[in-house]
N, C-alpha and C positions, 0 to 999 in steps of 0.2 A: 504493500500500500504506500509506503514511504517513497519507493522508487517511482511509482506511478504519479504521485503528487509532485515529486521533483521534476520529472520529465515533462509532464503535461501542463503544470501551472507555475511552479517556482522558477524554473530555468527560463521559460519564455519571458516571464515578467522581468527577471534580472537582466537578461540579455537585451530586452527592449530598453530598459533604463540606461544601460551602458551605451547602447547605440545612440540614444538621444543625447547623452552626455558628450559623446565623441563627435557627433555630426550636426546637431541641431541647436543645442543650448549654449554653444560657445564656451564649453568647458565649465558651465555653472551648474553644479549639481542641484541646487534649489530650483532653478528653472527647469531642469530635466524632470524633477519630481512633479512639478506643476503640470508639465506637458503630459507625463505619464498618467497622472491622476485624471486629467481631462479626457484623455483617450480611453481610460478604463471606464469612466462614467458614461461616455458616449456609447461605447460598445454594450454596456449593460443598462443603457437608458430605459429600454422597455421594462426590465425587471424592477428597477428602482421606481419607475413611474407607477407600475402596478402596485408596488408595495405602499407607496404614498397614498394612492387612491383607496387601496384596501383599508388602511388604517383610518382614513378620513370617513369612508362610508360606514365602517363598523361602528365608529364613534357616533355618527349621526343617527343610526338606527337603534341605538341602545334604548331609547324610550319605548320604541315599538316592541323590542324584545322583552322589556320589562312588563309591558301591558299584556303580551301573550302569556307570560308566566302567571300574571295575576288572573287573567280570564280563564285559564285552563289549570288552575292550581288543583293538584290532586289527580289530574288526568294526564299522565306523561305521554300517552299516545297522541292525544290531540295537541298537546304542547309541542311535541316534536314535529308533527305534521305542519302546524302553523309556522313554526320556526323555519322549516325547510322551504315552505312556500314564500316566506319573506326573503330568505336567501336567494331563491330563484328569481324573485321579482327584481332584486338588486344585483343579480349575476354574481353572487358571492360563493366562492368555494371555501368552506371553513378551514381547509388545510392549506390554502394557497399562501397565507401569511407565513406559516412555518416553512413551507417549501421554498419560498423566495429567499428567506434568511439562510436556509440550509445550502442553497445553491451558491450564495454569495460568500459564505464563510471561508471556504478554502482559498478563494481569491484574496480576501482580506488578509488571511494569514500569510499567504505568499508575498503580498505587497509589503507587509510588515517585516518579513524576513529579508526580502530583497533590499529594502531601504535601510534596514538596521545593519545589514552585513556588507553593504557595498564598500565600506571602508576597509574591510578586513582582507588580508592577502589571500586567504583561501578561496575567495570568490573567483579568482582567476581560473581555478579548476572547473568552475561551472559555466564558463563562457564558451560559446560555440566557436568553431575554428574560423568562421568568417567574421567574427566580431573582434575588432582591434582591442588588444589589452592595453588599457591606459597605464602609463608609467606610474601615475599617482592620481588619486582623486582629490581635487581641491575642495576642502570642506566649507569654504566661505560662500555664502549666498549673497549675491549683490556686493561682494567684497567686504562685508562686515559681520554677517551673522554666521557664527560657527555652528554648522549642522551636527557636529559630533557632541555638542554640549546642550544641556537643557536650556530652554529659553522661556522665562516666565512671561515675557511680553507676548510671545506667540501662543503660549498656553492660555493667557488671558483673552487674547483675540479669538481663539477657538471657542472658549467658554461663552463669550459674548455672542458669537455666531450661532452656537447651539441654542442659546436662550432665544434669539430671534427666530430660529427655525421652530422652536417649541411653541412660541407665541403664534406663529403663523399656522402651525398644525392645530393648535387649540382653536384658533379662529375658524378653521374649517369645520369644527364640530359644534359651534355654538348656535347654529341654526336650530338645533333641537330645543333650545330655549329653556332648559331646566338646569339651573345652576346647582341644584341639590342632587343631581343625578350622580351616583357613585362613579360612573365612568368618567364624567367630566371632572370630578374632584381628583381622580387619579391623574388625568391629563394635566390639571393645574399644578399638581405636585411635581410631575415630571418636567414641567417647564423650568423649575429650579433645580431638580435633582440631577438632570442630565449635565448641565454645566458644572455642578459640584463634582460629579463623578469624573468628568473630563479633567478638572484640575487635579484631583487626587491621583488619577491614573497616569496622566501625561507629565506631571510636574518634574519628574526625574528622568524622563525618557529623552533621547537625543532629539534635537529640534527637527531633524530630517523626518522623523516619524510624525511629529506634531504638524509639520507643514503639509504632509499628505492629508491628515485628518481635517485641517483647516480648509484646504481647497475643496475637499470632498463635501464639507458642510456648506460652504458657499454655493456649490453646485446644487445641493439639496434645497437650499433656500429658494433658488430659482425655480426648481421643480415644484416646490410647495406653492409658490405664488401662482404658477400656471394651473395647478390642480384646484386651488381655491377659486380662481376665476371661472374655471369650467363648471365646478359644482354650483357656484352662485348663478351662472347663466342657466344651467339646467333647472335650478330651483325657480327662477323667474318664469321659465317656460313651462313649468309643471312637469318636468321630466324626472322620473325617479333616479336618484344617484346610483350609479353602478361602478364596478371596478374595471370596466372596459370602455 
C-alpha cells in the first residue's frame, strides 16, 4: 500500500513541485507552492465544489429533518422513508460527504509530505530521471520569508482566512432562519474553533506547509462565495437547493 501511495500520489506531486521550482517560479519555492496549490485545487475543483454545496445544503435542510423526526416520532419506518424522500428531493447522497473527504485525504497527505520534505537531501531519490535535480532549494519566499521556519504572521493570516470562510459557510445556512437550531449552533462554534485549531496545529510547522494551507483556504473562500450566490439565486426562484 505504501508503494502504491508513493508511486501514484506522493512522487507525482513532489516531482511537479520541483519542476515548477526549476522552470516556472524563478527559483522561488513559495511561488512554486502557490502554483502547485492552485493546480491541485483546479484539478479537484468538482470534488471541492460538491463538498461545499453538500455541507451548505445539509445545513439548510436541518429544520426539515428535525420536523420529520418530530412528525414521525416512534415510527422509524416512516421517518426513514420521509428522510430519504427529502434527500432525493435535494439530490443528497448521505455518504457523499464522507467519500469526498476520503478521496481527498491521500492527496492532502502527499502534499504535506512533499512540501515538508522538499528541503531534505533524500528527496533526490524520489525524483524522476527527466526532472533536473536542483543543487539546492532556496528556502526564502519573496527573498525574506524563510519557509523552513514557523511563521506566526502566516499562521495568523491563515486563521483569519479560515474565520472568513467559516462566516461565509455559516451565511449559506442561515436561510433556514432558526438561530436555536443545534446544527446552526455547531456551525457558529466552528467559525471560531477552526481558526483556533489552525493556530494550534500550524504554529510550529514550517511556513512552507502553512503557505499551502493559506492559499488553499483563499481558494475555498472563492468557492464558498460562488456557492452562496447560487443557493441564494435558487432560493429566489423557488428552486430546491441541491448538491449538483
